[in-house]
N, C-alpha and C positions, 0 to 999 in steps of 0.2 A: 500387617506391618512390613516395611522394607528391610532388605539387609544392609542398606546403606548405614554405615556406622557413624554415629554422631555422638560427641561428648560435649556436655554442658558443665562449665565450672559455674555453679548456681549458689545463690543465697535465697532461700525461700522467703525471707523477710523482704526482700526487694521487689517491688512491683515490676520493674523492667525485666528482671530475670524471670519472674513468673510469666510474663507476657511472652518472653522468647520461648521459654519451655513450651508454652501452649501452641505457639506458631510451629515449633518443630513437630509436635504431636499431630497438628492439624495437617501437616504435610505428609503424613502416613509413616513417620519415623519414630522408633522407640529409641530414645537416647540413653546412653550411660549418663547418669547424673553424679557429678562430683560436688558434693557440699563442702566447698573449699575451706569454710571456717572450721569444720569438723576434722576434715582430711586435707590440710594444706598440701599443695604440690612441692616436692623438693626443688631446689635450686636447678637441678639437671632437668626436671620436668618443665619448669618455667622457661629455661633456656631453649628446650626443644619447641615449646608452644611459641615462643617470641620468634624464633628462627623460622617456623613454618608460616607465621603471620606476617613475617617482615616488619616486626615491631621491636622496639627498644623497651627495656624495662621501664623507663620513665613514663612510656605511654600507657602502661597498664596501672599506674598508680591511682588510687582513689584519693583526689584531693580533699573531698568532703570528710574523710575519716579523721578523727581527732588526731591520731598519732602523725599525721601528715605534717600538720603545724607544729605540733609538740616536739617532733624530732628535726624539724627545719629541713625537710626534704625538698623545699623548693630551692635549696641552694645548688645552683648549676655546678659547683666546684665538688659537689660530692661524687664519688666514684660509684660505678655499678655495684662493686662489692659492697659498699655501705647500703645502698638501696635494696640489694637482695638480702642482706642481713636484716634490714628492718622489716621486710615482707614476711621473713622466717619467724620473727619475733610477733609480728602484728599481721596475721593474713588478711584482716579486714582492709588493709591497704590495697588488696588486689580488686581493681575495678571489675564490675560484673555486668552482664555474663559474658563469659569467653566461650565461643563454640568452635569446636574442631570437627572437621570431616575429611572425607577423601578430597574435597574441593578446596581445602585450606583451612585457615583460622582467622576468626574475626572477633573483635571486641565489639559486641552487638549494641552499640550506642551510636546512633539511634537503633532502636529494635528491629528496624527493617534490613539492617546489614546482614542479618542471619539468612536472608533469602539468597545472598551470594554464595553460601556453603551448603545449601540444601539441594536435593535432587530435582 
């Protein structure tokens, strides 16, 4: 295995997330796996991930998750603070998988985006 450090924010119940994890392993990398539903990232961690990926918090929202509609998170007037608070309360709102490596951060949808951050 490679010393190339990769972290995947993973949901084992998600087929895309499982496929991306397999792609990382097939590339010869043993990733750090963060099951974010069991160990949600803090706001500070999320802000770091977003900054490294050039992403905004709304871009990582899982629109199919029930809390998205229930909380009215499609409202463009909502502040980032409201979005971060909703994610803290309902980590299922984080779209997956998110992969971090020395080459950057990608929300791997479609799954092939993972190749952009692998060695």
